[in-house]
C-alpha positions as a printed NumPy array, in Angstrom:
array([[177.919,   3.495,  77.11 ],
       [180.279,   5.958,  78.79 ],
       [180.268,   6.28 ,  82.573],
       [179.615,  10.01 ,  82.103],
       [175.954,   9.305,  81.239],
       [175.062,   9.016,  84.93 ],
       [175.431,  12.756,  85.747],
       [173.365,  13.554,  82.645],
       [170.543,  11.329,  83.828],
       [170.79 ,  12.862,  87.305],
       [170.325,  16.427,  86.029],
       [167.661,  15.523,  83.455],
       [165.807,  13.507,  86.075],
       [166.074,  16.376,  88.544],
       [164.687,  18.783,  85.924],
       [161.675,  16.584,  85.178],
       [161.061,  16.013,  88.879],
       [160.587,  19.76 ,  89.195],
       [158.159,  19.659,  86.281],
       [156.136,  16.857,  87.881],
       [156.015,  18.89 ,  91.082],
       [154.779,  21.795,  89.004],
       [151.89 ,  19.761,  87.634],
       [150.529,  19.441,  91.162],
       [150.182,  23.286,  91.271],
       [147.288,  29.151,  90.35 ],
       [144.054,  33.185,  90.243],
       [144.596,  36.934,  90.053],
       [143.019,  40.187,  88.905],
       [143.595,  42.305,  85.78 ],
       [146.253,  44.079,  83.776],
       [146.049,  47.791,  83.438],
       [148.162,  47.747,  80.289],
       [147.586,  44.384,  78.579],
       [144.449,  43.051,  76.947],
       [144.857,  39.284,  76.719],
       [142.911,  37.049,  74.371],
       [140.068,  35.337,  76.192],
       [140.675,  31.833,  74.79 ],
       [144.185,  30.34 ,  74.535],
       [145.232,  28.689,  71.28 ],
       [146.113,  24.993,  71.196],
       [149.391,  24.876,  69.278],
       [150.343,  21.219,  69.676],
       [146.881,  19.835,  68.88 ],
       [145.244,  16.985,  70.739],
       [145.945,  13.274,  70.9  ],
       [149.419,  13.122,  72.434],
       [151.292,  14.681,  75.32 ],
       [153.564,  17.682,  74.849],
       [156.141,  19.037,  77.27 ],
       [158.296,  22.055,  78.132],
       [157.394,  24.756,  75.576],
       [159.867,  27.564,  74.978],
       [159.174,  30.797,  73.112],
       [161.225,  33.574,  71.502],
       [160.364,  36.895,  69.802],
       [162.37 ,  39.078,  67.43 ],
       [161.094,  42.577,  68.285],
       [159.519,  42.899,  64.828],
       [156.254,  41.073,  65.399],
       [157.384,  37.456,  64.94 ],
       [157.363,  34.848,  67.704],
       [158.289,  31.179,  67.595],
       [157.662,  28.45 ,  70.12 ],
       [159.203,  24.994,  70.373],
       [158.411,  21.881,  72.42 ],
       [158.59 ,  18.092,  72.404],
       [155.487,  16.021,  71.627],
       [154.975,  12.283,  71.732],
       [154.016,  10.507,  68.512],
       [153.266,   7.331,  70.448],
       [156.818,   6.037,  70.064],
       [159.19 ,   8.974,  70.34 ],
       [159.326,  12.576,  71.484],
       [159.357,  14.744,  68.365],
       [160.503,  18.375,  68.426],
       [157.782,  20.66 ,  67.066],
       [157.589,  24.38 ,  66.341],
       [154.945,  26.956,  65.597],
       [155.269,  30.557,  64.408],
       [153.236,  33.628,  65.267],
       [153.391,  35.897,  62.223],
       [150.965,  38.372,  60.699],
       [149.067,  38.304,  64.004],
       [148.256,  34.589,  63.865],
       [149.755,  31.221,  64.829],
       [150.189,  28.542,  62.178],
       [147.264,  26.151,  61.994],
       [149.553,  23.129,  62.111],
       [152.89 ,  22.797,  63.936],
       [156.031,  21.645,  62.128],
       [157.955,  18.494,  63.064],
       [161.674,  19.314,  62.836],
       [163.452,  16.406,  64.568],
       [164.054,  13.034,  62.873],
       [161.511,  10.254,  63.354],
       [162.652,   7.323,  65.423],
       [164.653,   9.555,  67.782],
       [163.718,  11.209,  71.058],
       [164.179,  14.978,  71.086],
       [164.102,  16.958,  74.335],
       [165.139,  20.251,  75.952],
       [164.457,  22.219,  72.732],
       [165.368,  25.924,  72.472],
       [164.673,  28.46 ,  69.705],
       [165.94 ,  31.923,  68.745],
       [164.946,  34.433,  66.043],
       [166.763,  37.157,  64.162],
       [165.169,  40.463,  63.176],
       [164.044,  39.061,  59.791],
       [162.137,  36.144,  61.328],
       [164.696,  33.441,  60.526],
       [165.006,  30.881,  63.315],
       [167.6  ,  28.592,  64.86 ],
       [166.485,  25.62 ,  66.944],
       [168.621,  23.321,  69.077],
       [167.68 ,  20.25 ,  71.085],
       [169.067,  17.142,  72.763],
       [168.714,  13.945,  70.739],
       [168.834,  10.785,  72.851],
       [170.695,   7.727,  71.712],
       [173.585,   5.532,  72.704],
       [175.39 ,   8.835,  73.024],
       [173.316,  11.957,  73.498],
       [174.015,  14.606,  70.841],
       [172.981,  18.208,  70.14 ],
       [170.994,  18.812,  66.967],
       [170.163,  22.076,  65.229],
       [167.839,  23.122,  62.439],
       [167.43 ,  26.398,  60.502],
       [164.172,  28.039,  59.482],
       [164.3  ,  30.279,  56.417],
       [161.656,  32.993,  56.596],
       [161.666,  33.641,  52.851],
       [160.906,  30.   ,  51.97 ],
       [158.889,  29.187,  55.076],
       [160.76 ,  25.876,  55.418],
       [162.953,  24.148,  57.993],
       [166.234,  22.728,  56.74 ],
       [167.451,  19.224,  57.508],
       [168.821,  19.024,  61.079],
       [172.569,  18.946,  61.666],
       [174.589,  17.516,  64.535],
       [176.741,  20.223,  66.158],
       [178.197,  18.273,  69.099],
       [180.877,  15.558,  69.018],
       [178.845,  12.448,  68.216],
       [181.39 ,  10.214,  69.955],
       [180.88 ,  11.893,  73.329],
       [177.756,  12.748,  75.315],
       [176.242,  16.252,  75.212],
       [173.532,  18.091,  77.139],
       [171.941,  21.488,  78.034],
       [171.638,  23.11 ,  74.57 ],
       [170.991,  26.864,  74.323],
       [170.939,  29.171,  71.296],
       [171.027,  32.927,  70.616],
       [170.74 ,  35.083,  67.466],
       [172.121,  38.537,  66.719],
       [170.432,  41.012,  64.339],
       [172.747,  40.181,  61.428],
       [171.764,  36.534,  61.115],
       [174.708,  35.218,  63.122],
       [173.932,  32.713,  65.868],
       [175.629,  30.963,  68.744],
       [174.843,  27.6  ,  70.314],
       [176.239,  26.527,  73.675],
       [175.962,  23.119,  75.304],
       [177.91 ,  20.773,  77.555],
       [180.12 ,  18.093,  76.047],
       [181.929,  15.224,  77.724],
       [185.663,  15.355,  76.882],
       [186.572,  11.961,  78.321],
       [187.157,  13.159,  81.869],
       [184.864,  16.111,  82.508],
       [181.798,  17.891,  81.204],
       [182.815,  21.164,  79.534],
       [180.933,  24.067,  77.988],
       [181.236,  24.212,  74.215],
       [180.227,  27.073,  71.943],
       [179.605,  26.905,  68.208],
       [179.157,  30.06 ,  66.18 ],
       [177.03 ,  30.253,  63.046],
       [178.494,  32.933,  60.794],
       [177.986,  33.713,  57.12 ],
       [175.785,  30.644,  56.744],
       [178.305,  28.177,  58.218],
       [178.712,  26.534,  61.632],
       [182.261,  27.198,  62.806],
       [184.251,  24.61 ,  64.797],
       [183.336,  24.185,  68.446],
       [185.32 ,  26.033,  71.118],
       [185.697,  24.884,  74.703],
       [185.068,  27.903,  76.913],
       [185.057,  26.351,  80.391],
       [187.807,  24.614,  82.353],
       [188.745,  21.28 ,  80.798],
       [189.116,  19.625,  84.222],
       [185.964,  20.807,  86.052],
       [182.461,  19.555,  85.325],
       [180.226,  22.265,  83.834],
       [176.447,  22.225,  83.69 ],
       [173.49 ,  24.389,  82.684],
       [175.186,  26.932,  80.352],
       [173.184,  30.05 ,  79.477],
       [173.961,  32.506,  76.672],
       [172.968,  36.099,  75.878],
       [173.883,  37.839,  72.618],
       [173.893,  41.517,  71.576],
       [173.087,  42.901,  68.132],
       [176.787,  43.328,  67.29 ],
       [177.599,  39.663,  67.976],
       [179.036,  40.162,  71.469],
       [177.903,  37.331,  73.711],
       [178.214,  36.335,  77.344],
       [177.98 ,  32.791,  78.706],
       [177.402,  31.706,  82.293],
       [177.359,  28.168,  83.725],
       [177.539,  26.102,  86.898],
       [180.889,  24.447,  87.636],
       [181.632,  21.484,  89.929],
       [184.942,  19.881,  90.83 ],
       [183.343,  16.598,  91.875],
       [182.538,  17.721,  95.416],
       [179.397,  19.092,  97.002],
       [179.988,  22.753,  96.194],
       [179.045,  24.352,  92.885],
       [180.287,  27.698,  91.608],
       [178.996,  30.055,  88.906],
       [181.462,  30.862,  86.106],
       [181.165,  33.369,  83.254],
       [183.021,  34.538,  80.164],
       [182.37 ,  37.164,  77.47 ],
       [183.266,  37.06 ,  73.769],
       [183.779,  40.566,  72.373],
       [185.614,  42.047,  69.403],
       [186.648,  38.566,  68.272],
       [188.236,  37.573,  71.607],
       [187.224,  35.645,  74.699],
       [187.807,  37.35 ,  78.027],
       [188.99 ,  35.578,  81.13 ],
       [186.751,  33.096,  82.907],
       [185.44 ,  34.769,  86.078],
       [183.979,  33.041,  89.107],
       [180.88 ,  35.054,  89.921],
       [179.697,  33.282,  93.054],
       [181.239,  33.643,  96.499],
       [184.382,  31.634,  97.318],
       [182.687,  29.32 ,  99.853],
       [179.1  ,  29.446,  98.591],
       [177.143,  26.689,  96.902],
       [175.633,  28.217,  93.753],
       [173.193,  26.997,  91.087],
       [170.718,  27.96 ,  88.344],
       [172.582,  30.762,  86.54 ],
       [170.78 ,  33.104,  84.143],
       [172.191,  35.957,  82.083],
       [171.13 ,  38.952,  80.002],
       [173.06 ,  41.372,  77.785],
       [171.762,  44.795,  76.75 ],
       [172.721,  46.826,  73.684],
       [175.187,  48.887,  75.764],
       [176.917,  45.514,  76.333],
       [176.245,  45.464,  80.072],
       [175.937,  41.846,  81.149],
       [173.87 ,  40.983,  84.207],
       [174.102,  37.508,  85.704],
       [171.803,  36.1  ,  88.373],
       [171.819,  32.808,  90.296],
       [170.973,  31.225,  93.65 ],
       [173.736,  31.002,  96.243],
       [173.917,  29.544,  99.761],
       [176.631,  29.737, 102.398],
       [174.513,  27.564, 104.71 ],
       [171.036,  26.118, 104.321],
       [169.383,  29.255, 102.874],
       [169.597,  30.017,  99.157],
       [169.631,  33.708,  98.213],
       [169.348,  35.402,  94.83 ],
       [172.762,  36.802,  93.881],
       [173.748,  39.033,  90.972],
       [176.746,  40.74 ,  89.362],
       [177.064,  43.141,  86.412],
       [179.821,  43.247,  83.791],
       [180.347,  46.831,  82.61 ],
       [183.346,  47.968,  80.592],
       [185.163,  44.705,  81.184],
       [184.819,  44.767,  84.991],
       [182.474,  42.671,  87.104],
       [180.769,  44.405,  90.011],
       [180.694,  43.021,  93.533],
       [178.   ,  40.478,  94.385],
       [174.642,  42.003,  95.235],
       [172.118,  39.875,  97.087],
       [168.565,  40.594,  95.961],
       [166.66 ,  38.414,  98.424],
       [166.811,  38.235, 102.239],
       [169.332,  35.938, 103.914],
       [166.693,  34.297, 106.129],
       [164.305,  32.911, 103.481],
       [164.926,  30.475, 100.654],
       [164.77 ,  31.717,  97.057],
       [164.773,  29.746,  93.819],
       [164.253,  29.803,  90.031],
       [165.806,  33.215,  89.203],
       [165.154,  34.855,  85.833],
       [166.356,  38.155,  84.36 ],
       [165.71 ,  40.254,  81.236],
       [167.119,  43.58 ,  79.99 ],
       [164.499,  46.299,  79.469],
       [166.755,  49.1  ,  78.252],
       [170.295,  50.421,  78.362],
       [171.918,  49.579,  81.709],
       [168.623,  48.356,  83.115],
       [167.015,  44.988,  83.749],
       [164.273,  43.282,  85.743],
       [164.868,  40.205,  87.899],
       [162.176,  37.789,  89.08 ],
       [162.288,  34.673,  91.253],
       [160.423,  32.368,  93.641],
       [160.715,  33.456,  97.263],
       [159.526,  31.739, 100.417],
       [157.821,  34.111, 102.812],
       [157.683,  33.868, 106.613],
       [154.727,  31.451, 106.377],
       [156.631,  29.139, 104.012],
       [154.518,  30.112, 101.004],
       [156.36 ,  30.392,  97.707],
       [155.608,  33.815,  96.215],
       [156.857,  35.517,  93.067],
       [159.106,  38.466,  93.78 ],
       [160.615,  41.022,  91.358],
       [163.263,  43.74 ,  91.517],
       [164.404,  46.289,  88.881],
       [168.006,  47.177,  88.043],
       [168.909,  50.663,  86.773],
       [172.436,  52.021,  86.18 ],
       [173.984,  49.482,  88.536],
       [171.511,  50.02 ,  91.388],
       [168.808,  47.558,  92.368],
       [165.4  ,  49.021,  93.177],
       [162.84 ,  47.954,  95.74 ],
       [161.292,  44.498,  95.989],
       [157.751,  43.829,  94.769],
       [155.732,  40.738,  95.674],
       [153.652,  39.827,  92.639],
       [151.792,  37.09 ,  94.543],
       [151.019,  36.897,  98.235],
       [148.801,  34.204,  99.785],
       [149.11 ,  31.117,  97.555],
       [152.05 ,  29.086,  96.312],
       [153.409,  30.328,  92.984],
       [156.142,  28.659,  90.915],
       [158.333,  28.707,  87.832],
       [158.488,  32.438,  86.936],
       [159.663,  33.629,  83.523],
       [160.185,  37.167,  82.265],
       [160.528,  38.974,  78.933],
       [161.324,  42.634,  78.277],
       [161.846,  45.187,  75.521],
       [164.32 ,  48.095,  75.242],
       [161.557,  50.649,  75.952],
       [161.546,  49.885,  79.684],
       [158.655,  47.405,  79.713],
       [158.682,  43.835,  80.991],
       [156.147,  41.03 ,  81.332],
       [156.366,  38.338,  83.999],
       [154.522,  35.025,  83.997],
       [154.261,  32.122,  86.451],
       [151.814,  29.471,  87.608],
       [149.78 ,  29.622,  90.81 ],
       [148.59 ,  26.706,  92.922],
       [145.086,  26.698,  94.36 ],
       [143.335,  23.95 ,  96.313],
       [141.849,  22.557,  93.107],
       [144.002,  23.508,  90.142],
       [147.053,  25.365,  88.84 ],
       [146.66 ,  28.412,  86.618],
       [148.953,  30.688,  84.628],
       [149.224,  34.276,  85.835],
       [151.211,  37.332,  84.806],
       [151.91 ,  40.996,  85.414],
       [153.151,  43.891,  83.287],
       [155.92 ,  46.295,  84.379],
       [156.59 ,  49.816,  83.121],
       [157.554,  53.12 ,  84.671],
       [158.532,  51.432,  87.935],
       [155.06 ,  49.934,  88.481],
       [153.76 ,  46.354,  88.232],
       [150.148,  45.963,  87.18 ],
       [147.706,  43.825,  89.135],
       [148.191,  40.149,  88.239],
       [145.846,  38.509,  85.75 ],
       [144.921,  34.86 ,  85.21 ],
       [145.642,  33.822,  81.612],
       [144.782,  30.117,  81.492],
       [141.528,  28.19 ,  81.776],
       [140.828,  27.984,  85.522],
       [139.165,  24.555,  85.227],
       [142.254,  22.799,  83.832],
       [145.754,  22.446,  85.249],
       [148.383,  24.613,  83.597],
       [152.131,  24.836,  84.267],
       [155.624,  25.487,  82.855],
       [154.957,  28.876,  81.202],
       [157.253,  30.948,  79.027],
       [156.909,  34.509,  77.716],
       [158.275,  36.772,  74.99 ],
       [157.573,  40.31 ,  73.772],
       [157.783,  40.193,  69.961],
       [157.016,  43.917,  69.765],
       [156.978,  46.828,  72.193],
       [153.182,  46.595,  72.385],
       [152.641,  42.85 ,  72.345],
       [153.351,  39.771,  74.457],
       [153.047,  36.084,  73.638],
       [152.806,  33.457,  76.374],
       [152.907,  29.655,  76.142],
       [152.473,  26.935,  78.747],
       [151.509,  23.301,  79.254],
       [147.765,  22.862,  79.636],
       [145.78 ,  19.758,  80.48 ],
       [142.818,  19.199,  78.162],
       [141.524,  16.32 ,  80.283],
       [143.368,  13.679,  78.263],
       [146.75 ,  15.143,  77.298],
       [149.209,  17.873,  78.056],
       [149.005,  20.377,  75.202],
       [150.909,  23.57 ,  74.408],
       [148.614,  26.545,  74.934],
       [149.389,  30.082,  73.741],
       [147.798,  33.444,  74.348],
       [148.423,  36.906,  72.927],
       [148.47 ,  40.104,  74.94 ],
       [148.135,  43.479,  73.247],
       [149.047,  46.754,  74.857],
       [146.09 ,  48.878,  75.908],
       [147.443,  52.427,  76.053],
       [147.174,  54.246,  79.34 ],
       [144.582,  56.925,  79.842],
       [146.116,  60.128,  81.17 ],
       [144.335,  63.088,  82.744],
       [144.61 ,  66.65 ,  81.442],
       [143.6  ,  69.234,  84.049],
       [143.06 ,  72.927,  83.232],
       [142.691,  75.691,  85.804],
       [141.838,  79.325,  85.052],
       [142.733,  82.661,  86.559],
       [140.164,  85.285,  85.579],
       [137.256,  84.895,  83.192],
       [137.558,  83.086,  79.852],
       [137.031,  79.75 ,  78.066],
       [139.572,  76.971,  77.294],
       [138.626,  74.262,  74.78 ],
       [140.518,  71.221,  73.463],
       [140.908,  69.413,  70.163],
       [140.085,  66.527,  70.352],
       [137.068,  67.437,  72.469],
       [137.048,  66.863,  76.198],
       [138.078,  70.155,  77.767],
       [135.56 ,  72.999,  77.823],
       [136.645,  75.017,  80.816],
       [134.128,  76.829,  81.588],
       [132.356,  73.799,  82.88 ],
       [134.596,  70.802,  82.148],
       [138.175,  71.397,  83.207],
       [139.397,  67.771,  83.375],
       [139.421,  65.101,  80.651],
       [141.153,  61.77 ,  79.978],
       [143.054,  61.107,  76.751],
       [144.706,  57.97 ,  75.398],
       [148.461,  57.725,  75.804],
       [150.274,  59.42 ,  72.924],
       [147.312,  61.586,  71.874],
       [148.276,  65.105,  70.687],
       [145.94 ,  67.684,  72.23 ],
       [145.61 ,  71.356,  71.234],
       [144.132,  73.861,  73.671],
       [142.745,  77.259,  72.711],
       [141.734,  80.175,  74.928],
       [138.88 ,  82.595,  74.113],
       [138.116,  85.668,  76.199],
       [134.957,  87.127,  77.66 ],
       [134.069,  90.777,  77.092],
       [136.402,  93.104,  78.94 ],
       [138.913,  90.266,  79.523],
       [142.324,  89.537,  78.059],
       [144.139,  86.178,  77.711],
       [147.609,  86.552,  79.175],
       [149.126,  83.119,  78.666],
       [149.711,  79.559,  79.87 ],
       [151.689,  78.149,  82.749],
       [152.42 ,  74.576,  83.791],
       [152.521,  72.099,  80.889],
       [152.431,  74.995,  78.361],
       [154.105,  78.388,  78.194],
       [153.469,  81.48 ,  76.1  ],
       [150.17 ,  82.892,  74.857],
       [149.573,  81.015,  71.589],
       [147.86 ,  77.678,  71.037],
       [148.914,  75.13 ,  73.684],
       [149.977,  71.773,  72.165],
       [150.747,  68.758,  74.373],
       [151.175,  65.008,  73.862],
       [149.544,  62.847,  76.493],
       [152.331,  60.558,  77.684],
       [151.608,  61.409,  81.315],
       [148.977,  63.256,  83.306],
       [149.368,  67.009,  82.799],
       [148.186,  70.204,  84.468],
       [148.177,  73.747,  83.133],
       [146.758,  77.16 ,  83.939],
       [145.157,  79.683,  81.593],
       [145.385,  83.253,  82.871],
       [142.762,  85.85 ,  82.007],
       [142.839,  89.452,  83.305],
       [140.235,  92.232,  83.162],
       [141.231,  95.268,  81.078],
       [140.6  ,  97.525,  84.083],
       [143.12 ,  95.567,  86.152],
       [146.167,  96.437,  84.018],
       [148.618,  98.137,  86.361],
       [152.05 ,  99.614,  86.875],
       [154.163,  98.329,  89.712],
       [157.173, 100.441,  90.642],
       [159.89 ,  99.194,  92.928],
       [160.403, 101.679,  95.744],
       [163.912, 103.066,  95.212],
       [166.376, 104.175,  97.88 ],
       [167.781, 107.692,  97.383],
       [165.139, 108.803,  94.908],
       [161.487, 108.965,  93.944],
       [159.281, 107.849,  91.005],
       [156.165, 109.822,  90.114],
       [153.588, 109.361,  87.364],
       [151.527, 111.428,  85.016],
       [148.576, 110.961,  85.222],
       [148.899, 111.002,  88.98 ],
       [148.806, 107.839,  91.02 ],
       [152.438, 106.797,  91.531],
       [154.508, 108.592,  94.192],
       [157.047, 105.964,  95.147],
       [160.138, 106.581,  97.297],
       [161.614, 109.128,  99.706],
       [159.129, 108.201, 102.411],
       [156.125, 107.682, 100.117],
       [154.605, 104.283,  99.293],
       [152.166, 104.744,  96.405],
       [154.055, 102.262,  94.201],
       [151.201, 100.287,  92.559],
       [148.418, 101.767,  90.476],
       [145.753, 100.349,  88.11 ],
       [145.42 , 102.549,  85.042],
       [143.647, 100.112,  82.687],
       [144.646,  98.39 ,  79.45 ],
       [146.476, 100.537,  76.844],
       [146.802, 103.499,  79.249],
       [149.726, 105.82 ,  78.371],
       [151.782, 106.72 ,  81.438],
       [154.935, 108.774,  81.909],
       [157.087, 107.968,  84.912],
       [159.643, 110.469,  86.182],
       [162.669, 109.669,  88.332],
       [163.924, 112.336,  90.776],
       [167.137, 111.687,  92.729],
       [167.696, 112.627,  96.352],
       [170.241, 115.405,  97.013],
       [173.706, 114.008,  96.583],
       [172.536, 111.3  ,  94.161],
       [172.283, 110.955,  90.413],
       [169.717, 109.034,  88.363],
       [171.467, 106.101,  86.614],
       [168.924, 104.125,  84.546],
       [165.539, 102.432,  84.308],
       [164.918,  98.685,  84.351],
       [161.732,  97.322,  82.816],
       [161.301, 100.451,  80.699],
       [161.2  ,  99.667,  76.98 ],
       [161.88 , 103.174,  75.622],
       [163.521, 105.285,  78.367],
       [164.046, 108.994,  77.742],
       [166.535, 110.118,  80.365],
       [164.769, 110.472,  83.711],
       [161.418, 109.88 ,  81.982],
       [159.911, 106.467,  81.171],
       [156.896, 106.408,  78.825],
       [154.789, 103.232,  79.287],
       [151.762, 101.848,  77.445],
       [150.043,  99.155,  79.534],
       [149.854,  96.132,  77.249],
       [150.292,  93.477,  79.927],
       [148.537,  92.945,  83.266],
       [151.445,  94.109,  85.375],
       [154.275,  96.269,  84.11 ],
       [157.111,  96.401,  86.607],
       [159.474,  99.38 ,  86.502],
       [162.489, 100.162,  88.62 ],
       [164.7  , 103.266,  88.806],
       [168.311, 103.077,  89.9  ],
       [170.051, 105.99 ,  91.668],
       [173.684, 106.338,  92.594],
       [175.477, 108.616,  95.043],
       [177.42 , 111.452,  93.442],
       [181.177, 111.227,  93.942],
       [182.785, 113.305,  96.719],
       [186.179, 115.01 ,  96.632],
       [188.214, 116.415,  99.52 ],
       [188.811, 120.12 , 100.029],
       [192.117, 120.453, 101.918],
       [193.226, 123.658, 103.696],
       [196.662, 124.388, 105.143],
       [197.209, 127.563, 107.161],
       [199.403, 129.388, 109.6  ],
       [198.295, 129.917, 113.173],
       [196.538, 132.942, 114.532],
       [193.296, 132.438, 112.652],
       [190.482, 130.02 , 111.656],
       [188.816, 128.855, 108.414],
       [185.119, 127.842, 108.121],
       [183.156, 126.588, 105.113],
       [179.717, 127.278, 103.796],
       [178.063, 124.809, 103.415],
       [179.257, 123.373, 106.673],
       [181.829, 120.687, 106.763],
       [185.257, 122.2  , 106.933],
       [186.255, 123.76 , 110.277],
       [189.886, 124.682, 110.8  ],
       [190.582, 126.161, 114.281],
       [193.12 , 128.825, 115.368],
       [195.744, 126.348, 116.451],
       [195.325, 123.878, 113.553],
       [197.781, 123.846, 110.688],
       [195.549, 121.815, 108.271],
       [192.085, 120.373, 107.832],
       [189.902, 118.823, 105.116],
       [186.376, 117.778, 104.266],
       [184.832, 115.827, 101.307],
       [182.143, 117.624,  99.313],
       [179.848, 116.265,  96.621],
       [181.34 , 117.046,  93.271],
       [180.215, 120.412,  91.885],
       [179.474, 121.892,  95.322],
       [180.008, 125.662,  95.527],
       [181.975, 126.253,  98.752],
       [182.677, 129.587, 100.426],
       [185.689, 129.677, 102.75 ],
       [185.852, 132.442, 105.37 ],
       [189.125, 133.401, 107.095],
       [188.877, 134.966, 110.572],
       [192.126, 136.2  , 112.231],
       [192.704, 136.075, 115.995],
       [192.452, 139.307, 117.93 ],
       [195.582, 141.319, 117.269],
       [196.303, 139.421, 114.058],
       [195.538, 140.028, 110.421],
       [194.702, 137.848, 107.42 ],
       [197.332, 138.379, 104.775],
       [196.018, 136.21 , 101.858],
       [195.071, 132.939, 100.106],
       [197.094, 130.485,  98.099],
       [196.346, 127.387,  95.991],
       [192.81 , 127.313,  94.574],
       [192.052, 130.655,  96.243],
       [193.795, 133.974,  95.56 ],
       [193.739, 137.504,  96.918],
       [193.607, 138.936, 100.415],
       [189.847, 139.236, 100.826],
       [188.874, 137.143, 103.877],
       [186.366, 135.073, 101.775],
       [187.026, 132.73 ,  98.857],
       [184.486, 130.954,  96.617],
       [185.432, 127.726,  94.792],
       [183.671, 124.774,  93.122],
       [184.851, 121.324,  94.268],
       [185.106, 119.025,  91.231],
       [188.173, 117.053,  92.232],
       [190.815, 117.168,  94.934],
       [191.082, 120.87 ,  95.84 ],
       [193.9  , 122.433,  97.903],
       [193.834, 125.873,  99.522],
       [196.336, 127.671, 101.777],
       [195.718, 130.644, 104.126],
       [198.207, 132.951, 105.893],
       [197.666, 134.93 , 109.092],
       [200.128, 137.441, 110.631]])
């Protein structure tokens, strides 16, 4: 017997002490989204005690559970499969007779093949494994995957979607306990690899594996002193990364757990104390870099038993036991999304609750399970999480018999399977219960503007009288609008747009509006223009240049002609909202409730008229603008292009006007010109 057996017995004894404490420990309300079977199944059968069931699902409807059960002499590892919506009638014994098997774990691939690992006790404890072949329905003969000459402990196993598996466990190397990994690839167990320090004791390894074979391992490390640290490493693209210490440099850390999503983000969680209070701590590995430590629980209250599961890309849900201010152990949960932890939720409140477990699927859902202590018994409870909301807790076990040590998996997106230890009055048995998703009921609300009828297929909406109905999640609903006499259906707003049939799928509560308008209410709305006016024929619109008759009801299908007239000095530019403009005219046929029309006007360009002259006379313009006095040698004024301007030359007394130059000619004292660009004129007085 090696002297390294003592730490093994310490940790195993500590684990079973927690279980015995659990047996001294329960009720709730109801799930909104799960319908659980009313009577749990007895998987281990009666007559002998069972202990510590574990369960795994493959996402394709298969679940497998594993436990140890006494045969009167030894603890035998047993399994049972949930397939085709039923558990096997009789469990399978997979460990050798005459040997004690404990701490069993099981994992499934997408085809329903299984890998089991467990600790086999003997002179030297070893790790055993067995394979289940779905096509034959048989377990193969167990193999030893640890070094039989040295002690081993803490087996864990994971499967990817290609049938490759990984087992991790601790192995004594002669001086320290180290974490070993053994990969199962192409039907063969590869040689073991040591992935922890060879000089520091390592305990409680946990493994998570992605579909592509990437895996992350986390464990507790101890150098022989009183302080434990959490260590982690990832295997990706055929290579191991560096070992990283996740816990704080001076903290005492324990109970690591890990999850790995399909985007290869690893999230680790553990308990950590820098003094007497243990907090829940977490870090994420994204793109090869670990985040800083994030503490999920308060620093003033003890936390314990952390668990975590990925429920989608870059998201996860954590759950743990948390003491509250009254010293009651409650179950607390917190979601992780894109590196940020959400708000805390207490799933229990006024009674002691213990040993939480959680399972999740990539669609954002998760199911938590735990056991609750009452004054008379302990019962299994759970809650369902989706869309950021936890459902009200529900009691799953028989409330007249003690139940403890639960585990949970979600073999499909719409199903959960739970197992636990249940007293039947004589023995501890493995109980199981199935939960099926009950789709949400979502509300469809229709409002109406005007007078008309909206009906739905399937039936439920007849608005009219019934404008609200509930439909099962995922139901496609078609809505049709029919009009009353003299009314017109204009279209939908809200959850639907346009004026055809409205089709929606009820994955949330929806609201929409159906708009009906009387034929007599069809109208033209003109936007009052600056620098111009819009008038209509027939009469009704006189909009602009100080008038405000800009809105007029003409009725459906009325034919209207709008005319745009610019202010002096302005030109008409264009219409907006007019479908077939004809210069300054806009013909409109009212085929919608409100037709909005706008006319745009623009100032005509101006050009300067410049006059230079000799003294002894003045120049004036008609129209007014240019005024060139006796003593001025030049002057100018800008006129709107095309303006006809008359210039008049008036000599001083005793002087005469001798003639024009530039754009004007002759000696007559008046000159008429049209300003269309820069125009220059000269005048001479003698």
